[in-house]
N, C-alpha and C positions, 0 to 999 in steps of 0.2 A: 504494500500500500504506500504510494508516494505521498508527499506532503500536501499536494494540491487536493488529492482525494480525501485525505484526513480532514483538511480544513472544510471541505464541502460537506462531509458527514457531520461535523460538529455544528456548522451553520444550519444544516437541515434539521438537526436535533432541536436547536433552540427556536428556530422559526416554527417548527411544528408544535413545540411546547407552548409558545406564545399564542399561536393561532387557536389552540384548543382550550385556552384559559377561559374561565367564566368569572370567578371572584377575583382572580389575579389581575385582570384588566382594571377593575375598579381600584384595587390597591395600588397598582402602578400609577394610575392617574392621580390618585391622592398624593403619592410620593412626589411625582413630578410637580404638582401644584405647590406642595409645601416647599420644595427646593427652590422653585422660582420665586416664591414669596420671600424666603430667607435671603436669597441673593439680592433681591430688590431692596429689602430692609437694610442689609449690610451695606450695600452700595450707597444708599440714601443717607444713612445716619453715621456709619463708621468710616467711610472713605470719601470725605468731601473733596471737591476739586480745588485743591489748595493753589495750584498754579493759576487757575482762572480767577481766583479771589485776589491773589497777590500781584498779578501782572496783567497789563492792559492788552497786549497783542502777542501774536505767535513768536515774533522775533525775541521779545524779552523772555518769554517762557523757554524757548530753545536755548538761549544764552544761559539762563539759570540752571537748566538741566545739565548743559555741557560743563558749567563750572563745578557743579556738584559731582559729576562723574570723574572729572580730571583732577580735582583737588584732593582726592583720597588716595 
């Protein structure tokens, strides 16, 4: 059994498993919704766009990033 055939068997196994799910689809949907909400909340509250707040244009932002990367 070559590597391409093994990968095909593994992919077919998972595709067939997801296709035949009933309760699992609802659970995966809930999981994806929760992860999307978490990423949105983290981005919104914990990772503010500091460069946009501190600098007026893209040239100033690029210069600030370059200084931070080269000064270390």
